[in-house]
N, C-alpha and C positions, 0 to 999 in steps of 0.2 A: 391900777395900785402902783404906778411909779410917780403919780403925779397926786395919791387922794391922800391925806396927810389922817392922820391916826395918830392916838395913844400908847406914848409908852412910855412902860412904867418899868424905869433903872434900880433894880433892888441894891443895898449893900450889907458891909455890918454896921451892928449898934455902934452910933456915936463918929460913925463917917459920914451921913448926912450933908453937913454945911460943906464937903470938902467937893463930894461926887455936885449940890449944886452949883458951885463955884465953878468947877469943872466943864457942867454943861450950859454954863449961861459962855465963858468964856469961845466954847465950841459956833457961838452966837442962837444959841434955842432959846424958848420961848420957857420958862418952869412953870407949867401950872399950881402942881403941889408939893408940898416935903411932911413927909410923916414921919414915921417910925421905920426904920429899913428905906424904906421907899424914897424917891423922886420921878415925877410923875410931869414928862413935857408932851411938845407937841409937834410931829413931825415928820419926815415918810418916806420911804424904802430908802431912798439914797443918804438919809439923813440919818435910818438905824448903821447902817454898814459904815457909814463915816465913825461915829461914837463907839458901836461898836467891835472897831477897830483900836482909839482910838483913847479908849475908856481903863485910865486905873484905879479907878475906887467902884467899879459898878460889877459888882458878883454875873446880873445876868440882866436881861434887856426884855418885857414882857409886852405883844402885840395881843391885839384880840384877830382872834384867829376869826370868828362866829361871832355874830348878833341876833337878836330874836325879841321879839314882843311874847309873853308868853297872859 
């Protein structure tokens, strides 16, 4: 899991999306999508730990735990 990349969804307060996006870009991440109260990036477990410690605008980081086809 350390070298596997996955989607990371960073949630924030309404109106702070541009600040969170800039913060994640400054960390060297590729921003996939920006939505209402969220910014979606791609990263690995090391990236997740790093942004979790350094982020000032994110409320929480959501990652997929399990995926399956129905």
